N, C-alpha and C positions, 0 to 999 in steps of 0.2 A: 504494500500500500504506500502510495506516494502522496505526501501533503504538498499543496501548492499555494502560492499567494494569490490574492484576488486578481492581481495584474496578469499572472500567468494563466489563471483560469479564464480571464476575459480574452486573452490572446488566443485561446483554444476555442475555435468556433465549432468543432465537431461535437455535437451533443448526443452522439450515439454511444451507449455504454460500451466499455472495453474492460472486461473483468480482470484481465491480466495487466497489472501495473497501472490500474485506473487512477486518474487524478482525483484526489479527495480534498474537499474544502471544509474547514471547521465552521461551526455555526456563526461565529462572529464575523468571519470573512464573508460568508454567504449573505448575512444581513447587510453588511456594509456595501457589498457589490450591487445588491438589488434594491437598496434603499428601504428595507423593511426592518422591523424590530425583531429581536430574539423571540419575543412573545408571539409575534405573528408566525414565525417559523414553527414554533412549538405547537401553536394552534392548528396550523395546516397539517402537522404530523398527527395531532390528536384526531383530526377529521379524516385521516387516511389519504390525504392528498400528496403528502411527501412521506418517504420511508428511508430516512438516513441510516447509514450503518452506525454501529456503536463501537467505540474503543473505550471500554470502561464507561464513564459517564459522558464522554465526549461524543457529540454527534458529528458524523462525517458525511458530507453530501457528495454524491456521485454526479457525473455528467447527466445522467438520467434525471436526478433530482433537480439539477439546475434547469434542464429543459422543461420539466414539469412546473417549476416555479415561474418560469417565463410565461408559460401558458396560463397559469393561475392569475398572474398579474395582468396579462392581456385581457383575460376574461373579465376580471374585476373592473378594469379600465372601461370596458365597453358596456358594463352593467349586468353581466351574468351573475347569478347567485353562485355560491360555492358548490351547491348541490348540482347545478347545471354543469359547471366546470368539471366536477368529479365524474358525472355521468359520461361526459364526452371523453375524458381522459381514460376512464376505466374500460372503454370499448376498444382501445388501441391494442392491436395484435401485431407485434413486429414481424411475424411470418405470414400474415394474411393481407387481404386487399383493403381491409378497413372500410369497406363501402357502408356498412351499418354506422360506423363512427362518423364518416363524412356526411351521410344523410342526416343524422341527428344534429351534427354541428351546423349544417346548412339550414335545417328547419328552425333550430333555436336562434340562429343568426338572423333569419328573415323576420321572426317574431320580435326580436330585440330591436332590429332596425326600425320596424314600424313603431314600437314604443318610443324610441329615441326621436323619431321624426315628429310624433305627436307632442312630446315634451318640448322640442325645439319650437314648434308652432305656439305652444302655450307661453314659453319664455319670450318669444318675439312679441306676442300680444301684451304681456306684462311690461316689457320694456317700452313699447309704444304708449301704453297707458301712463306709466310713470313719467316718461318724457313729456307727455302732454300736461300732466298735473304739475310738473316742475315748471314748465313754461308759464302756466296760469299763475302759479305762486310768484314767480319772478315778475310777472306783469303787475300783480297786486302790490308787491313790494315797491316797484318802480313808481306806481301811481300814488302810493301812500308816502313815499319819501320825497317826491317832487314838491308837494305843497309845503312840507316842513322846510325844505331847502329855500323856497321862495319867501316864506315867512321870516326866516332867520336873516335874510339879506337886508 
């Protein structure tokens, strides 16, 4: 087992596990590299999303774990639940065609895209309403400030 620094791990773009002499990264290095907390990594482990190796009490993450974390973070970024992410990742078969996994990922992605587009429309409406309200308040302030400025002269 070979321990590597986050820089060395980042330089290695091959995320396919290689059991013989595989590069392993400690939990702190993993957290720093991906911008997550130690608690987050432990939580993902508790939920069955990551499965680090152990050396005593030290968690050691493989290239497979790093690839899975990237997928988890991507899924969370686009709004998937951890349950959805786990369902999609658990269907992966390194020796199969993964058509079931791909179909599920596409189905969930289409549904999430629809949700995000609806949220964007609601946000755009809210921005327009707020901008209009702010313009009205600015106008009222300008009208109320103008007579006071004239009276003070």
